[in-house]
N, C-alpha and C positions, 0 to 999 in steps of 0.2 A: 436280732433274727431269730425268729421262731420256727420252731420245728413241724412240719408236716404233720399232724394227725391221722392218722390210720384208723377206719371204723372196724377195728378189730373185733371180734365177739370175746364178751366175757362169760365164761363158765362158772357161774355159782355152786359152790358146795352143797350136794343135798344129801350127803350121808347123814346118819342117824346121829353121830359122833361131830359132826356139824354144828346142829341144834343145839342154839343158846337157851338151856332150862332154868328159868328163873319163877320166883312165886307166880309171878302173870301168868305163867303157863305150864307149871307144873302140875296140876290136874289134869290137865288136856295130856299133856305127855306120858302119864302114869296108864291114863286110861288107853290110849292106843298102843303102850308096852303092855298092855295086858291080854291084846288078841290072840288068841282066838277067844277068851273068856270071856266075851263083853255079856253085860245082862241084857241088851236090848241090841236088835240085829244093827240098826241104822244113829248114826252121831253125826253132828253138824260140827264146824269149827268156823269162827266169826272173829272177824276183826278188819280192821283198814287193810290199806294196800301197805305189800311189803310188812305184814308183821309175821311171815310165817308159815302163813296156811298151806302153800302151795309146795312147800319143803316138807313138812309133818306128811301132809299127803302123800306125797312122794316115797318117805319113808315106808310108812305104812302099804302102800301099794305095792314095794318089793317085798314087805315081807311077806304080805297078805295072797300074794300074786293075781294082784286087781289090776285091770282093766282103768283107764283114766280118760274121759271127757268133757266134754264143755257142756253147761248147762244148755247154748243155746243150740247145742246140737242134740238135744233128746229128740227129734222127731227122727232122726235115723237111725243106724242099724244100733241096734245097746248089745254088747258082748254079754255073754252069762259068765256065772258065778261073781267074786266080788269085785265092786266097783267104787271109784273115784267119781264122783259130780263136782266138777270147780265153776265156780262162780256162780252161783243162783242171781239171775236176774229176771226183771220184767220183761212178758212176752216169751218166754222160755214155754215151750209145750208143758204142759200140766199133765194130760191124760199119761204121758210115757214115765214121769216123774211118780203119779201116784202107783202105776203098777210098779215100780221099782220097791218103793215104799211094801205095797202089797206081797212080795213073791219074796220076802223076808232073807234073803241074802245078806251080808256083811255089806254094808254103803256107808260111803264117808262121803257126805256135802262138806261146799265150802261157799261163805258169803261174806259180806263187809256188816249186813247185821242180822241179829238172832232171829231163828225162824219165830218166834212169836211176832214178830215185825214184817213178816213176809208177807202174810195176806193184804195189808194196806198197801205198804211199798211197793209189790210186785204189780198188784192185781190180782189175786187169785181168783179166779169165780168158780171152781170146782169146789164144793161144801163138802166134801171126803177128802179131799186133800187140805182143805185148811185146816180140817179136825186132827190132820195128820201131822201135817210139821207144826201146827203147836202143840203138841205133844211130845216131840223128840228132844234127845237128850242132845246139849249142847254145851261147847266150850269158848268163854271167851279167849283171844290169844292177845291181847296186847293192853296194858295200862303202860304210861307214863312213868316207866319206874328208870332212875339211872342206871342202874347194874346193868338192865336189859338195851336200853341205849349204845350205853358204851359197847357191849359186846357186839348189839348188830353193826356198828361202823366200824369196829375192829374186824369182823366176820366180813364185811362187806370190803375194804382195802384188802384184808388177805385173798379173796374169791380175786383179785386186779393184780395179786403179789405182791402187795407194799407193806412194808412195816412202818407203821406211824407211829411216833412216840405216844406214850400214853397220856400227854399233859398238852398235847396238840389234841390229841381226839376229845378230851375234857372240853378243851375251851372250843371246837367244833360244837361239841353238843350243847352247850350251856347258850349259844349264840344262834341257834337255829330252831323251827318249830318243832315242838315236841312229838315227829310224826316219824314212824318208820319211813313213810314216802317220802319225806323232805330232806331224810340225813340218805336214806338211798339217790338222789337225785343230787344231791351237795356232793357226795363220793364220787359221781362220776364228773361233774364239774373239775372236783379239784384233781384227779386223775389227769384229765384232759390237760388244765392247765397246764398241771407239773411237767407232764409229757413236752407240749407245747415250748415251753420257756426251758425246759431241759433245768428245772429247777426240783429240790426234795419238798414234799407236802411239811409245810410247817406253820408256826402260828404265824408269822409274815404274810404268806399265799392264804391263809385261811381268812385273815383280815381284807386283804385285798379283793377275797372273792366276794366278803358280804360289807363291802365298799366301808370297811371301820377306817376312820380318820387315825393318822399316824399319832403314835404319841411322842 
């Protein structure tokens, strides 16, 4: 018999102390921690889904008293003062983004690719905007580093109030695609499977979810 799994919301821990600092992201963290002593008013954090961009953006927004909006909403009313613009994408309103870069107030942008690739990836048409984004200061937040993968998996389990043995997490990491998105999705699957079957998250459960043959 399986237990009914209720779709309860999982709240991620988004405090500064909850962010995993490793060699792959320490320069970005140090730069954001140096606020307001920035050498330039705008900065970009880029990397694949689930790599920590929104976490760091939320930490900085709290520190700077900044608003947070989606790039897709740039054609709406934009708050004054420091601002986070999340998820730079194709089809966004270019004129408001250029105006934000021109006004010179603290600005943090997030995207999956570095700003040098935005003109071709997102089809930017405004020449002045193309010049500005290519000159933006940017920090990558991802490299497939074992310490970061382990830390991310442990944090994702902890967000779900789960304490999973280190050897089980390590086995999971070795068996999955080395991307934060894959780890995030698998943690959710493991949590749901363990809850439904009233089982602990152990190596056997991980192997079953991965369809590994039994030894």
